[in-house]
C-alpha positions as CSV (number, residue, x, y, z in Angstrom):
1,M,106.5,104.9,77.3
2,D,106.2,101.1,76.7
3,V,107.6,101.4,73.2
4,Y,110.7,103.1,74.5
5,R,111.0,100.3,77.1
6,A,110.8,97.7,74.4
7,L,113.5,99.5,72.4
8,R,115.7,99.7,75.5
9,Q,115.3,95.9,76.0
10,K,115.9,95.1,72.4
11,L,119.2,97.0,72.4
12,G,120.3,95.8,75.8
13,F,120.3,99.1,77.6
14,T,120.3,99.0,81.4
15,G,118.2,101.7,83.0
16,D,115.6,104.0,81.4
17,L,116.4,105.9,78.2
18,P,116.5,109.7,78.6
19,H,113.6,111.0,76.5
20,T,111.1,113.8,76.5
21,K,107.7,113.6,74.8
22,D,108.0,116.7,72.6
23,W,111.7,116.8,71.8
24,S,113.0,113.2,71.6
25,A,112.6,111.3,68.3
26,A,109.6,109.0,68.3
27,A,110.2,105.4,69.3
28,D,109.1,104.1,65.9
29,F,111.6,106.3,64.1
30,L,114.4,105.2,66.6
31,E,113.5,101.5,66.0
32,L,113.6,102.1,62.2
33,I,117.1,103.6,62.2
34,A,118.3,101.0,64.7
35,D,117.1,98.2,62.6
36,Y,118.8,99.7,59.5
37,C,122.1,100.2,61.4
38,L,122.1,96.7,62.8
39,T,121.3,95.1,59.4
40,N,123.6,97.3,57.2
41,Q,126.4,98.1,59.7
42,P,127.3,101.5,58.3
43,N,130.8,102.8,58.9
44,I,130.1,106.5,59.3
45,I,126.7,107.8,60.5
46,L,126.2,111.5,60.4
47,E,123.4,112.9,62.4
48,C,121.8,116.4,62.2
49,S,120.8,117.1,65.8
50,S,121.9,115.0,68.8
51,G,120.0,113.3,71.6
52,L,118.4,110.0,72.2
53,S,119.0,109.0,68.6
54,T,122.7,109.4,69.2
55,L,122.6,106.9,72.0
56,I,120.5,104.5,70.0
57,L,122.9,104.6,67.0
58,A,126.0,104.5,69.1
59,R,124.6,101.4,70.9
60,C,124.0,99.8,67.5
61,C,127.6,100.5,66.5
62,K,128.8,98.9,69.8
63,I,126.6,95.8,69.1
64,N,128.0,95.7,65.5
65,Q,131.6,96.3,66.8
66,H,131.8,98.6,63.9
67,G,130.9,102.1,62.9
68,K,131.0,105.6,64.4
69,V,128.3,108.3,64.9
70,I,129.1,111.9,64.3
71,S,126.4,114.2,65.5
72,L,126.1,117.9,64.6
73,E,124.5,119.9,67.4
74,N,123.8,123.7,67.5
75,G,122.7,123.8,71.1
76,A,125.6,123.8,73.5
77,D,123.5,122.5,76.4
78,Y,122.1,119.7,74.3
79,A,125.5,118.7,73.1
80,A,126.8,118.6,76.7
81,S,123.8,116.5,77.8
82,T,124.3,114.0,74.9
83,R,128.0,113.7,75.7
84,K,127.2,113.0,79.4
85,N,124.6,110.4,78.4
86,L,127.0,108.7,76.0
87,S,129.6,108.5,78.8
88,Q,127.1,107.2,81.3
89,Y,126.0,104.4,79.0
90,G,129.6,103.5,78.0
91,L,129.1,104.6,74.4
92,A,131.6,107.6,74.2
93,D,133.9,105.6,72.0
94,Y,131.2,105.1,69.4
95,A,129.9,108.7,69.0
96,T,131.3,112.2,68.7
97,V,129.1,115.3,69.3
98,I,130.4,118.3,67.4
99,D,129.4,121.8,68.5
100,S,128.0,123.2,65.3
101,P,126.4,126.6,65.7
102,L,124.0,127.7,63.0
103,H,125.3,130.1,60.4
104,T,124.2,131.3,57.0
105,V,124.5,129.0,54.1
106,Q,123.2,129.4,50.6
107,A,121.3,126.6,49.0
108,N,119.1,126.7,45.9
109,S,119.5,130.6,45.8
110,N,118.1,131.0,49.3
111,D,119.8,131.8,52.6
112,Y,119.4,129.3,55.5
113,Q,120.6,129.0,59.0
114,W,122.3,125.6,59.1
115,Y,125.1,123.8,60.9
116,Q,128.6,125.2,60.7
117,I,130.9,122.3,59.7
118,D,134.3,121.7,58.3
119,S,133.5,119.3,55.5
120,H,137.2,118.4,55.2
121,V,137.1,116.6,58.5
122,I,133.9,114.6,57.9
123,P,134.5,111.1,56.3
124,E,132.4,109.6,53.6
125,I,128.9,109.2,55.0
126,D,127.2,105.8,54.9
127,L,124.0,106.8,56.8
128,L,122.6,110.3,57.3
129,V,119.9,110.9,59.9
130,I,118.2,114.3,59.8
131,D,116.2,115.5,62.8
132,G,117.4,119.2,62.8
133,P,117.6,122.1,62.7
134,N,114.3,122.9,64.3
135,G,111.4,123.8,62.0
136,Y,110.6,127.0,63.8
137,I,113.9,128.6,62.8
138,Q,112.9,129.1,59.2
139,K,110.8,127.6,56.4
140,N,112.2,124.3,55.1
141,S,114.9,124.3,57.8
142,R,116.4,120.9,56.9
143,Y,116.6,121.5,53.2
144,P,120.4,122.4,53.2
145,A,121.4,118.9,54.4
146,L,121.7,117.5,50.9
147,P,123.2,120.6,49.2
148,V,125.9,120.7,51.8
149,L,126.5,117.0,52.3
150,H,125.6,115.2,49.1
151,S,129.2,115.3,47.8
152,L,130.3,113.4,51.0
153,F,128.0,110.5,50.5
154,A,129.6,107.0,50.2
155,E,128.3,104.6,47.6
156,R,124.8,103.4,48.6
157,C,124.4,106.0,51.3
158,A,121.0,106.0,52.9
159,V,119.2,109.2,54.2
160,F,116.5,109.1,56.9
161,L,114.5,112.3,57.2
162,D,112.4,112.5,60.4
163,D,109.1,114.4,60.7
164,A,108.4,113.8,57.0
165,A,104.6,114.1,57.6
166,R,105.0,117.9,58.1
167,E,104.3,120.2,55.2
168,D,107.8,121.7,55.1
169,E,109.5,118.3,55.1
170,Q,107.1,117.2,52.3
171,E,108.3,120.2,50.2
172,I,111.9,119.3,51.0
173,V,111.3,115.7,49.9
174,T,109.9,116.9,46.6
175,Q,112.9,119.2,45.9
176,W,115.5,116.6,46.9
177,R,113.9,113.9,44.7
178,Q,114.0,116.3,41.7
179,Q,117.5,117.7,42.3
180,Y,119.4,114.7,43.5
181,Q,117.6,111.8,41.9
182,P,118.0,109.0,44.5
183,T,118.2,105.5,43.3
184,S,115.2,104.7,45.6
185,F,112.8,106.6,47.8
186,E,110.2,105.4,50.3
187,Y,107.8,107.2,52.6
188,I,107.1,105.3,55.8
189,E,103.9,106.0,57.7
190,M,104.7,106.3,61.4
191,E,104.0,108.7,64.2
192,R,105.7,111.7,62.6
193,G,106.5,110.2,59.2
194,C,109.8,109.2,57.7
195,A,111.3,109.7,54.3
196,V,114.0,107.3,53.3
197,F,116.4,108.0,50.3
198,R,119.1,105.7,48.9
199,F,121.8,107.0,46.7
């Protein structure tokens, strides 16, 4: 809990941050993406799955006085909760949570359940943060993110994949590195592991 408190103080939040042990992103991952956002000041941040990370990134945009978070969320209750928290913390102007139910998409000759989006309304992405869909839905649940979104990347887009210590995410990393040839890649040891790609 102390690490979340330190993050709260670092970003100037008043009151406790809404987090749950099993479902919220780990504090070290949140600090990593916050530091990247504060340093690089991305214009458009796209998030796969909403929650505490949405608040953190929106707060960074407010501090930067620049940038916007667009969060894809397949759970209606989670989306409503995130919107409520954004409003409560005065961050609603810096983040939009889109109701994105899962539907079938084809990627690499396989069918996946992934977020339903209208790519025509998503601006060029400067930072992509991937923490969904949940791994229990299917094998390599997060693989479609790059096949679907790669064409929307801005120059020097960065991608942060959470839970990269898991076997499925490690397979995804291998496939993405082969298929999309990022300009740089780094695996960061942390509570759940993080893979960072730059394009």
